[in-house]
C-alpha positions in Angstrom: 0.7 -0.1 0.4 1.5 3.6 -0.9 1.7 6.4 1.3 -1.9 7.8 2.3 0.4 11.1 3.6 2.1 12.1 0.8 0.7 15.2 -0.8 -0.3 15.4 -4.2 2.2 16.8 -6.7 1.2 20.0 -9.1 1.2 17.1 -12.0 -1.4 15.4 -10.2 -3.3 18.2 -9.6 -3.6 19.8 -12.8 -3.9 16.0 -14.4 -7.1 15.3 -12.4 -8.2 19.4 -13.5 -8.0 18.9 -17.5 -10.3 15.8 -17.3 -12.5 18.5 -15.6 -12.2 20.7 -18.6 -13.3 17.8 -21.2 -15.5 16.9 -19.3 -17.9 19.2 -19.1 -16.8 20.6 -22.7 -18.8 17.9 -23.6 -21.6 17.8 -20.8 -21.8 21.5 -21.7 -22.4 20.5 -25.6 -24.7 18.2 -25.4 -26.8 19.8 -22.3 -26.9 23.3 -24.4 -27.0 21.7 -28.0 -28.3 19.2 -28.2 -32.5 20.1 -28.7 -31.6 22.9 -30.9 -29.9 20.6 -33.4 -32.9 18.1 -33.4 -35.4 20.3 -33.2 -34.0 23.4 -35.4 -31.4 21.6 -37.7 -33.1 18.2 -38.1 -37.0 18.9 -37.5 -37.6 16.8 -35.1 -40.9 17.9 -33.2 -40.5 20.0 -30.1 -43.5 18.2 -28.1 -41.4 14.3 -29.5 -38.1 16.1 -28.1 -39.8 17.0 -24.8 -40.9 13.5 -23.8 -36.8 12.1 -25.0 -35.4 14.4 -22.3 -38.2 13.7 -19.3 -37.9 10.3 -19.9 -33.9 10.7 -20.2 -33.8 12.1 -16.6 -36.2 9.8 -15.2 -33.9 7.0 -16.7 -31.2 8.3 -14.6 -32.7 8.2 -11.0 -32.2 4.8 -11.4 -29.0 4.6 -13.7 -26.5 6.8 -11.8 -26.8 4.8 -8.2 -27.1 1.6 -10.3 -23.1 3.0 -11.8 -21.6 4.1 -8.3 -22.5 0.3 -6.9 -21.1 -0.8 -10.2 -17.8 1.2 -10.2 -17.5 0.5 -5.9 -17.6 -3.3 -6.9 -14.6 -3.3 -9.7 -11.0 -4.6 -8.7 -8.6 -4.5 -11.0 -5.1 -3.6 -10.7 -6.0 -0.3 -12.7 -8.0 0.3 -10.1 -12.2 0.4 -9.3 -12.2 4.0 -10.7 -9.8 4.7 -13.6 -10.7 1.6 -15.4 -14.5 2.5 -15.6 -13.3 6.6 -16.6 -11.9 5.6 -19.5 -14.0 2.8 -21.1 -17.3 5.6 -20.6 -14.8 8.3 -21.8 -14.5 6.1 -25.1 -18.2 5.4 -25.1 -19.4 9.1 -24.0 -17.5 9.6 -27.2 -18.4 7.4 -29.8 -21.9 7.9 -28.5 -21.9 11.8 -28.4 -20.6 11.9 -32.1 -23.5 9.7 -33.3 -25.9 12.1 -31.4 -25.0 14.8 -33.6 -24.3 13.2 -36.9 -27.7 12.2 -37.6 -29.0 10.5 -41.3 -31.0 13.8 -42.5 -32.6 10.6 -44.8 -34.6 9.4 -41.8 -38.0 10.7 -41.6 -39.3 12.5 -39.2 -40.8 9.2 -37.4 -37.2 7.8 -38.2 -34.9 11.0 -36.1 -37.0 10.6 -33.3 -36.6 7.3 -32.9 -32.7 8.4 -33.7 -32.7 11.0 -31.4 -34.3 8.8 -28.6 -31.5 6.5 -28.3 -28.4 7.8 -28.5 -29.7 10.7 -26.1 -30.5 8.2 -23.5 -27.6 5.7 -24.3 -25.2 9.5 -24.0 -27.0 9.6 -20.7 -25.9 6.2 -19.0 -22.3 6.2 -20.7 -22.0 10.1 -19.0 -22.8 8.5 -15.6 -20.4 6.0 -16.2 -17.1 8.1 -16.2 -18.8 10.7 -14.5 -19.3 9.3 -11.5 -16.1 7.3 -10.9 -14.2 10.4 -11.1 -15.5 12.6 -8.6 -15.2 9.1 -6.7 -12.1 9.4 -6.8 -11.0 12.4 -5.3 -11.0 10.7 -1.8 -9.5 7.6 -2.3 -6.2 10.1 -3.8 -6.3 12.6 -1.5 -6.3 13.2 2.6 -9.0 14.7 4.2 -8.6 18.1 4.7 -7.4 21.1 3.2 -5.6 18.8 0.3 -9.0 17.3 -0.3 -11.5 21.0 -0.5 -7.8 22.2 -3.1 -8.6 19.0 -5.4 -12.2 19.7 -5.3 -12.4 23.5 -5.9 -9.6 23.3 -8.6 -11.7 20.3 -10.3 -14.9 22.7 -10.4 -12.9 25.2 -11.4 -11.6 23.7 -14.2 -15.5 22.0 -14.9 -16.5 25.7 -15.4 -13.1 26.8 -17.5 -14.3 22.8 -19.8 -18.7 24.5 -20.2 -17.3 28.4 -21.0 -15.6 27.0 -23.5 -18.4 25.7 -25.4 -19.7 28.3 -24.9 -17.9 30.5 -26.7 -16.4 28.9 -29.8 -19.5 26.4 -30.4 -21.3 28.6 -32.2 -18.4 30.3 -34.4 -16.4 27.2 -35.0 -19.7 25.2 -35.5 -20.4 28.3 -38.6 -17.1 27.9 -39.7 -16.5 24.3 -40.2 -19.8 23.9 -41.5 -19.3 26.2 -44.5 -16.4 24.6 -45.5 -18.0 21.2 -44.9 -20.7 22.2 -47.5 -19.3 23.8 -50.2 -19.5 20.5 -52.2 -22.4 19.3 -50.5 -25.0 17.5 -53.3 -26.9 18.0 -50.6 -28.2 21.8 -51.7 -30.4 22.2 -54.1 -32.5 25.5 -55.1 -35.9 26.4 -54.6 -37.2 29.8 -56.5 -40.8 31.0 -55.2 -42.1 34.0 -57.1 -45.1 36.5 -56.3 -46.8 35.6 -59.8 -47.6 32.1 -59.0 -47.9 32.4 -55.1 -49.6 35.2 -53.1 -47.4 37.3 -51.3 -48.3 39.5 -48.2 -45.1 41.3 -48.6 -43.8 44.7 -46.2 -41.2 46.8 -45.2 -40.8 46.7 -41.7 -39.2 49.7 -40.0 -37.0 48.9 -36.8 -36.0 51.3 -34.1 -32.7 52.2 -32.8 -31.9 49.2 -30.4 -33.2 47.1 -33.7 -36.6 46.5 -32.8 -39.5 46.3 -35.1 -42.1 49.4 -34.8 -45.4 49.5 -35.8 -44.2 52.0 -38.7 -44.4 49.8 -42.2 -44.9 49.6 -45.3 -46.8 46.5 -46.8 -46.2 45.9 -50.8 -48.5 45.6 -53.2 -46.7 42.2 -54.8 -49.6 42.8 -58.0 -48.0 46.1 -59.5 -44.1 45.5 -57.6 -43.0 41.2 -58.7 -41.6 39.7 -55.9 -39.1 36.7 -56.6 -37.2 34.5 -54.2 -34.7 32.1 -54.5 -33.4 30.0 -51.7 -30.6 27.3 -52.2 -29.7 24.7 -49.3 -33.4 23.3 -48.0 -33.4 19.8 -49.3 -33.7 18.5 -46.6 -37.2 19.9 -46.3 -38.6 17.9 -49.2 -36.4 16.1 -51.0 -39.4 12.8 -50.8 -40.6 13.9 -48.2 -44.1 13.9 -47.3 -45.6 17.6 -46.1 -46.5 15.6 -42.6 -43.4 14.3 -41.9 -41.1 17.5 -43.4 -39.1 19.1 -41.5 -40.5 22.5 -39.2 -43.9 20.9 -39.8 -43.4 21.0 -43.9 -43.0 24.8 -43.5 -40.0 26.7 -45.1 -38.7 29.6 -42.3 -36.2 31.4 -42.4 -34.0 34.4 -41.0 -31.3 36.1 -39.9 -30.4 33.1 -37.4 -30.2 30.5 -40.2 -30.2 31.9 -43.2 -28.0 34.5 -45.2 -29.3 36.9 -47.6 -29.4 39.9 -50.2 -32.4 41.0 -50.9 -33.0 44.0 -54.0 -35.4 46.5 -53.5 -35.7 48.4 -56.7 -32.3 49.6 -56.3 -31.4 49.5 -52.8 -29.7 46.7 -51.4 -30.4 45.0 -48.0 -27.2 42.4 -47.4 -26.8 40.1 -43.8 -24.3 42.0 -41.5 -24.6 45.2 -42.7 -23.4 46.8 -39.4 -25.2 50.5 -40.4 -27.8 49.0 -41.3 -28.8 46.0 -38.8 -30.5 44.8 -41.3 -33.3 41.1 -40.8 -35.2 39.0 -43.1 -37.5 36.6 -42.0 -39.7 34.6 -44.9 -42.0 31.5 -44.5 -44.0 29.4 -46.8 -46.5 26.9 -45.5 -45.3 23.9 -48.2 -43.1 24.3 -51.6 -47.2 23.9 -53.4 -48.4 26.0 -51.4 -50.2 29.2 -53.0 -49.1 31.6 -49.7 -45.4 32.9 -48.8 -44.9 35.8 -46.4 -41.7 38.3 -46.2 -40.7 40.8 -43.7 -37.7 43.2 -44.7 -36.5 44.7 -41.5 -34.5 48.1 -42.2 -32.6 51.7 -40.0 -34.8 54.4 -40.3 -32.2 56.1 -42.9 -33.3 52.5 -45.1 -35.8 52.8 -45.1 -37.0 55.8 -46.1 -34.4 55.5 -49.2 -37.1 52.5 -49.5 -40.5 53.6 -49.2 -39.6 57.0 -51.6 -38.8 55.1 -54.6 -41.5 54.4 -57.7 -40.8 51.0 -58.0 -40.4 48.3 -55.3 -39.7 45.0 -57.4 -37.8 43.3 -55.1 -35.5 40.2 -55.6 -34.3 38.1 -53.0 -31.3 35.1 -52.4 -31.1 33.2 -49.6 -29.2 30.8 -48.5 -30.2 28.4 -45.8 -27.6 27.9 -43.0 -29.5 24.9 -41.8 -27.6 22.1 -44.0 -24.1 24.2 -42.9 -25.3 23.0 -38.8 -26.0 20.1 -39.1 -22.1 19.3 -40.9 -20.6 22.0 -38.4 -22.4 20.4 -35.5 -21.5 16.6 -36.4 -17.1 18.1 -37.8 -16.8 20.4 -33.8 -18.1 16.8 -32.1 -15.6 15.0 -33.6 -12.8 17.2 -32.6 -13.8 18.1 -29.0 -14.8 14.4 -28.6 -11.1 13.6 -29.3 -10.1 16.1 -26.7 -11.8 14.7 -24.3 -10.6 11.5 -24.7 -7.1 12.8 -24.5 -7.7 14.8 -21.4 -9.3 11.8 -19.9 -6.3 9.4 -21.2 -3.8 12.1 -19.3 -6.4 12.0 -16.3 -5.9 8.3 -15.7 -2.2 8.4 -16.8 -1.2 10.8 -14.1 -3.4 9.8 -11.3 -2.9 6.8 -9.4 -5.3 5.9 -6.1 -3.0 6.1 -2.8 -5.0 3.3 -1.5 -7.5 0.8 -2.3 -9.9 -0.5 1.1 -11.8 -3.7 0.8 -14.9 -3.8 0.1 -17.5 -6.7 1.0 -19.5 -7.1 -2.3 -23.6 -5.6 -1.6 -26.8 -6.1 -3.5 -28.5 -2.2 -4.2 -30.8 -2.5 -1.4 -28.0 -3.0 1.1 -25.4 -0.1 -0.6 -28.4 1.8 -0.7 -29.1 0.7 3.3 -25.4 2.1 4.2 -26.1 5.6 2.3 -29.2 6.0 5.0 -27.2 5.1 7.8 -24.7 7.7 6.6 -26.5 10.8 8.4 -23.8 13.4 7.0 -24.1 11.4 3.4 -27.8 12.4 3.6 -27.6 15.6 5.4 -25.1 16.7 2.6 -27.2 15.3 0.3 -30.5 17.2 0.9 -28.8 20.1 1.2 -27.2 19.9 -2.1 -31.0 19.3 -3.5 -32.0 22.2 -1.8 -29.3 25.0 -2.5 -29.4 24.1 -6.0 -33.1 24.4 -6.6 -32.6 27.7 -4.9 -31.2 28.7 -7.8 -33.3 27.4 -10.8 -36.3 28.6 -9.5 -34.5 32.0 -10.6 -32.2 30.9 -13.3 -35.6 29.4 -14.6 -37.6 32.2 -14.5 -35.0 35.3 -15.3 -36.1 34.8 -19.0 -39.5 36.0 -18.1 -38.6 38.4 -15.3 -36.6 40.3 -18.2 -38.9 39.9 -20.7 -42.1 40.6 -19.3 -41.3 43.0 -16.5 -38.2 44.6 -17.6 -39.1 44.0 -20.5 -38.2 47.5 -23.4 -37.3 46.9 -26.8 -33.8 45.3 -26.3 -34.8 42.7 -23.2 -32.7 40.1 -25.4 -29.2 41.9 -25.3 -29.5 42.5 -21.6 -30.5 39.5 -20.2 -27.5 37.8 -22.3 -24.9 40.7 -20.8 -26.8 39.6 -17.0 -25.9 36.1 -17.9 -22.7 36.2 -19.2 -22.0 38.6 -16.1 -23.3 35.9 -13.5 -22.0 33.0 -15.3 -18.2 34.2 -15.1 -18.7 35.8 -11.4 -19.5 31.8 -10.6 -16.4 30.5 -12.5 -14.2 33.5 -10.8 -15.9 32.3 -7.3 -15.0 29.2 -7.6 -11.4 29.8 -8.9 -10.5 32.6 -6.8 -13.0 33.4 -4.3 -12.6 30.5 -2.5 -9.1 30.1 -2.0 -9.2 33.7 -0.6 -12.4 33.0 2.1 -10.7 29.3 3.2 -6.7 30.8 4.1 -9.9 33.0 6.9 -13.2 30.4 7.5 -13.2 27.3 8.0 -15.7 25.8 5.3 -18.6 25.6 7.5 -18.2 29.2 8.0 -18.2 29.4 4.7 -21.3 28.0 4.3 -22.5 30.1 6.0 -21.2 33.7 4.4 -22.5 31.7 0.8 -26.3 31.4 2.3 -26.2 34.9 3.5 -24.7 36.6 0.1 -27.6 34.4 -1.8 -30.2 35.6 0.8 -28.5 39.9 0.2 -28.4 39.6 -3.5 -32.3 38.0 -3.7 -33.4 40.8 -1.7 -31.6 43.9 -2.9 -33.0 41.9 -6.6 -36.6 41.9 -5.3 -36.4 46.2 -4.1 -34.8 46.9 -7.6 -37.4 45.2 -9.1 -40.4 46.8 -6.9 -38.1 50.0 -7.0 -39.3 50.7 -11.0 -35.6 50.0 -12.0 -34.6 49.1 -15.8 -31.3 49.3 -16.2 -29.7 46.3 -16.3 -26.6 47.3 -14.9 -27.7 48.2 -11.4 -29.0 43.9 -11.1 -24.8 43.1 -11.8 -25.0 44.2 -8.1 -27.6 41.2 -7.5 -26.1 39.0 -9.5 -23.1 39.8 -8.1 -23.7 38.4 -4.4 -26.2 35.6 -5.9 -23.9 33.7 -8.7 -20.7 34.4 -6.9 -22.7 32.7 -3.5 -23.8 29.7 -5.5 -20.3 29.1 -7.1 -18.8 28.9 -4.0 -21.4 26.8 -2.2 -20.8 24.4 -5.3 -17.2 23.6 -4.0 -18.7 23.7 -0.6 -21.1 20.9 -0.9 -18.2 19.3 -3.1 -16.2 19.2 -0.2 -18.1 18.3 2.7 -19.5 15.6 0.5 -16.0 14.4 0.0 -15.6 14.4 4.3 -18.6 12.1 4.6 -17.0 9.3 3.0 -14.6 9.2 5.9 -16.8 9.0 8.5 -19.0 6.4 6.2 -16.2 4.1 7.1 -15.7 4.9 10.6 -19.3 4.5 11.0 -19.8 1.8 8.9 -16.7 0.1 8.1 -16.7 0.0 4.6 -15.9 2.9 2.4 -19.1 4.2 -0.3 -17.6 6.6 -1.8 -18.8 5.5 -5.2 -22.9 5.0 -3.9 -22.0 8.7 -2.1 -20.7 10.5 -5.2 -23.5 8.4 -7.3 -26.0 10.5 -5.8 -24.2 14.2 -6.3 -25.6 14.1 -9.9 -28.7 12.9 -9.4 -29.3 14.9 -7.0 -28.7 18.3 -9.5 -31.1 17.1 -12.0 -33.5 15.8 -9.2 -32.9 20.0 -8.2 -33.3 21.0 -11.6 -36.7 18.8 -11.7 -38.2 20.6 -8.5 -37.3 23.9 -9.7 -39.2 23.7 -13.0 -41.5 22.2 -11.0 -42.5 25.3 -9.3 -41.2 27.8 -12.4 -43.9 26.2 -14.1 -46.5 26.2 -11.6 -46.1 29.7 -10.9 -45.8 30.4 -14.8 -49.4 28.8 -14.5 -50.9 30.1 -11.6 -50.1 34.1 -12.6 -50.2 33.0 -16.4 -47.7 34.2 -17.5 -47.3 33.0 -21.4 -44.4 33.1 -23.4 -44.3 34.6 -26.6 -43.1 32.1 -29.7 -41.3 34.1 -31.7 -41.3 31.5 -34.0 -44.0 31.5 -37.4 -43.2 28.5 -39.2 -46.4 29.3 -41.9 -47.6 32.1 -44.1 -50.1 33.1 -42.5 -48.3 33.1 -38.8 -45.5 35.0 -39.9 -47.9 37.4 -41.9 -50.0 37.7 -38.5 -46.6 39.7 -37.0 -47.6 43.0 -38.9 -51.2 43.0 -36.5 -48.8 43.0 -33.1 -45.3 44.8 -34.3 -44.0 47.5 -32.0 -46.7 46.5 -29.1 -43.9 45.2 -25.8 -45.1 42.4 -24.3 -46.0 43.3 -20.9 -47.9 41.4 -17.8 -50.4 43.2 -15.8 -49.8 44.0 -12.1 -50.7 41.0 -10.7 -48.3 38.9 -12.4 -45.3 41.1 -12.6 -45.7 40.9 -8.4 -46.1 37.1 -8.3 -43.6 36.5 -10.9 -41.1 38.8 -8.7 -42.2 37.2 -5.3 -41.5 33.6 -6.5 -38.1 34.4 -8.1 -37.0 36.4 -5.2 -38.9 35.2 -1.8 -39.4 31.7 -3.1 -35.1 31.1 -2.9 -34.8 32.9 0.5 -37.7 30.2 2.3 -35.6 27.4 0.2 -32.3 28.8 1.4 -33.2 29.5 4.7 -34.7 25.6 5.4 -31.4 24.9 3.7 -29.2 26.4 6.0 -31.1 25.8 9.4 -31.2 22.0 8.0 -27.2 21.9 7.1 -26.5 24.2 11.3 -28.9 20.9 12.4 -27.5 18.0 11.3 -24.2 18.5 9.9 -21.1 17.6 12.5 -18.4 17.2 10.6 -15.8 20.3 11.1 -12.2 20.7 10.7 -11.2 19.4 14.4 -14.1 16.4 14.1 -12.5 15.6 10.4 -9.0 15.1 12.2 -10.5 12.5 15.2 -11.7 10.3 12.1 -8.5 10.4 10.4 -6.3 9.4 13.1 -8.8 6.9 14.0 -8.5 5.0 10.4 -5.2 5.2 10.4 -5.3 3.3 13.9 -7.3 0.7 12.2 -5.0 0.0 9.3 -2.4 -0.2 11.9 
């Protein structure tokens, strides 16, 4: 048995951290883009995708603890964690690449089946490597500050991995997809003209923030012909019936999924025109439909220039980027998968378990019994559910707060800016704030400080909302308290969970680290489910409706003309209810977490030192 008192080297710490980078790059890619990929690019029905995601989450409830039991029973000359870490990484990479390489020739039912099988298998294989990764911590670290430091490092590196995907994915996918699709045989061109299609066509003026106003000109397409040419939409019509076609058989192209050049008389409207900030929406129910809608959005200067012309004859050249994105995701996923395997290989080569305590094999029932008997582990599991539920309640409702409460023409930009700031604060708190706090406080006190900081943040947020603050910048103040507190808490509760392994060994004469850590992933998922339920009840009770921005057919897009320039807003009772649920709700949950933790958790630094001495004496 190796000396368990040897401290980890910098090389070992870096190797463990880089594994977290790769692991969370893969997780963020799936978590953030799988719905977008299958629904927007491949055309899978949104309801079907919702059912798939729900079934996968329910399946995880059984899969996570079972994987923990399997890892706990594993005995090899390489240890019990590293073999599963490597097996899970390789199989997860294969499934990930398959998931983002769905065959475009499949019909609607085939795509639903493909999405269901690959997504559920992806979750199974991710659990296969995620549980042994976090379960390794107590096996090659000593209790106390070394374990805390490594847990903090890994969580911070995981945040870096997530941030990398958040920053580079969209541009990388576009670049790779453009290169891959330049000679693609899948690209075809469809032409639509006002001579054989009944067009609704309007030039719409945008305000200074780029949002449409109620000032628009509806063009007479009989006197002013329109010709639209679209390249790259074979997926919608290539041997697929109207009922089975992607996007319910509709053509729907806009700035986010198409490039375009629109010539209106003598004026050209092009994408990415920084001076005018143009935009285009085009919709047609199906290829053979006799109705279509074209909306061209321009600023005031171009609007005046266009409408001053005698003729508004229009030609539109559009290139769908959906094929670009399909191929882009395929090749981008291959790159991320290769990096994932490389990073985890580095972890497995450089990290060795200091000691492996022989464990009596047990049934699933016995293992759960052992977990229940570890009262400190159960205390932390419940605490994790509570603190994460508080944060997820707010994150689920935040978009409604910006859209309907703060409202304004630039609510999307403000929402994105706030999220960017909050995410940055969470990562910096894990990387920098926790180590600083640990120099001055015990983890016990840090937990209390962070809970208090989050509560203060929610109170400030509520006061600002009730006070009528509409500028996004002042909201950075409560955002700092809430997200920094949440970031540090994420590290602290992981340290607490690792500490309960030693306590469980002392009390139950067995190290159940795999079972205990197998609960970590599940309880976070459980917290997100609880928060989603609370948010759904809030939206229902206060009649808060999310306005869909996507009109798939010509008639739906044409209907937007009737409401252009009208701010989405709620009545006062709904606004008040939204504010209370997203602020007071998390405060109540955090207070419960504080009281529960304070009354039940006993593993202070002094207590952990006593446990360490007792376990060492048993080995002798």
